[in-house]
N, C-alpha and C positions, 0 to 999 in steps of 0.2 A: 503493500499500500505506499502511495507516494506521501510525503511528509505534510505537502498541503492538504490532502485528503483526509489525513489524522488529525490536523488542525481543524477542519471544518466539523470533523463529527466527533470531536473530543467531549462535548457535552452529552451526546447520545452515548458514547463508549463509557463515560464516567457513572451514569445513570444504570447503564447495564451491569457494571461493577458492583453498584449498591443494592441489586437486586437480594432481597431476604424474605423468605416466606414467613407468612404467618404461622403459628403454632397450628397443628394439624387437629387437635381438640378444639380450638378456636374457630377454625374454618368451618368445621362440621356445626358448630354452633350458630356461626352466621348465616351458614346456608338454611337453617331451619327457620331461624329469626326473620331472614330476609325474605323468605318465601312466604310468611305470613304477612309481613309489613307490605311487599309488593303486589299484594292481592288488590291493593286500592291503587296502584300506580295510574299515572295520567296515560290515556292511550297516544299511539304513534310515537314520534321520535322525541327523543328526550332535548329540549331546548333551553332549560335552566336548571342546572342542579343546585342552586342555591336557594331553592324554596324551602319552605318548612317541612313539606313532605321527605325530602331526602335525608334530613336530620334523624330521622327513624330507621335509616338504612345504615348497615355496617359495613365497612371496608377497611381491614387493617386493624392492627393490635398493638398497643405498646404496653410490654409486660413490666416495665419499669415502674409505670404508673398504674398498671392494671387498668388500662384505658382503651376503650374502642374508640376507633375514628368514626364519625359520621361521614357517610358517603357525599354529602354536601361539601366536605371539605377537600376530598382528595381524589374524587373517583372520574375524573374527566376523562382518563383513559379508558376505562370500560365504557363510559357513557359513548364516547366516539365510536368505538368497536361495535356497541350495540347499535347505534345509529345507521352505521355502515353494512351491518348485517341485515337490518330492515331494508335500506336502500337496494341491496342485493337480493331481495325477495326471501331471504330466510325467514323462518319462524319466530314469532315475537312474543313478548308477554313476559309475566312474572318469572316463571320457570326458566326461561332462555336467560335473563337478566340476573336471576340470582346464580344459574351456574356459570355465567361469565365472572361475576365476582369472586365466586369461589376458585374457577379457573386461574384467574391472575392473583388471589391471595396465595396461591401455590407457586406460579410462574410468573413473574413480572412485576409483583409490588416492590417498591423500594423501600428500604429501611422499615420493613413491615408496615407501611402505610404513611409514615410520617413525610416522605418525599414522593408521594403518589405512585405512579406506575413507570416503568423504563419503556421509553419509546420504541426500542427494539422488539419488547414482547408483543407490542400492538401489531407491527407488521408481520411477527413470526406467526401470530394467531391466524392470519389470512394466508400464510405461505401453507401452513398446516391444513386448510381448507381446501388446497388446490388451486387459490387463485394466483392469477398472475400478478406480480407486484414488482413495483420499480421504485427504489428510494434514493432520495438526494438530500445532502447535508448543507446546513448553513445557506448564504446567499445564493448558492448554486439553483435551488429551488426557486428563486426570484426571477430567473432568466425567462425571457418570453418564449413560450413554447418549450419548455424545459421537459414537458411529458408530451407523449404521444397523443392525438386527438381521439383515440379509442377509450382514454381512461376519463371517467365521468365522477369517479368518487375518489376521494382523497382523504387521508388521515395527516394532520399538521399538529407537531409539537413545537411551540415556540416558548422563547423566553418573552414574558409579557412586557419587560422594557429593557431593552438592550444597554440602556445606561444605569440601570439598577438591577443587578443580577438576584438581589434579594428578593425581588417581587416573585420569582419562581417561574415555573413552567406551567403551560396550559395545553391541553389536547383537544383538538376538535375534529369532527368530520366535516368535510366540505364536499358538496355535490354541485354538479354542473346542469343547467336546465336552459331552456331559451331566454329565461330572465338575467342570467349571469350565473355567478358562483355564491352559493348560499353556505354560510357558516352556521353549523347547528351547536347549540351551547356555547355560543360565545361568551366571553368574559363579562360583556355588557348584560346577558341576560335575556336577550331575545335574538330571533333570528334576522341577519343582516345579510343583504345580497351586494354584490360588487361585479362591476364588468370584466374583471379580469382575475385569473388565480392568484398571481402575485399580490393585487390589492387586497384580496382576501386573507391571505395569509398575514400580511402586514397589519391587519386590523382583528386577526384572532385572538389576540390577548388584550386588546383595548377593554377599557373598564367603562365606557360611555361618558367619561369625561370630556372636558373642554381641551385637554392636553392632546396634542397630535399622535396619531399612532405610532408607536415606535417598536413594535414587537420583533424579534429576531427569530428567524426560522433554527429551530436544531436540527429536526428532520423531517421530511414529507413523503409520504409513501402513496404512490398511486396505485388503485386496484381495480383489476379487470377481470373477466373470465368466471365461468360457472364455479359456484363453491357447493360442497358437500355439507351435509348437515351436520353438526356437532353440537353435542350437550356440553 
């Protein structure tokens, strides 16, 4: 791997190194609790993880403080995967999402949930489904026509603020349609549409304030092809 590629992919590599599964007993407990809580989940795509409903869903566990993490704080990665699954035509609903959360608590969760989910795990999930994927790192993903026109679904993980890395990461699903590129579960909490994919990526971590968008892409994965059903 060339040195400049390593530099651009460093944040994604760092998160991959931070993967630390939740304890198996806690994963099983969360699965049972989440199945019950998700019976009342809103239908369709997840567009705002910060609503009160998601405080009652668990993702990750801190054994030091014996604390379950609420999904509203850290499950943007699984939410992006769930949204992409729906757009691919895969089964949706409480069982699907509870299984996704359990899957990433075992394979992909970073620091047992304190740091969300490793971007590489999101891409790996769709490769295991048999989808065709293509991943670019850093500003390479902002090049015009960086991805082929056959791709209509994207997973983007961005630094919310390239000038303040302590703001953390945010992962979203972006879908292409005749109106443009839609960000699902954007940081601002509502669906936003942009004319180009680079514009959508730059705005994925924007919180809706008057500050200009300054998100920095960590990794962007384009997804295409038929997917197998997976629980």
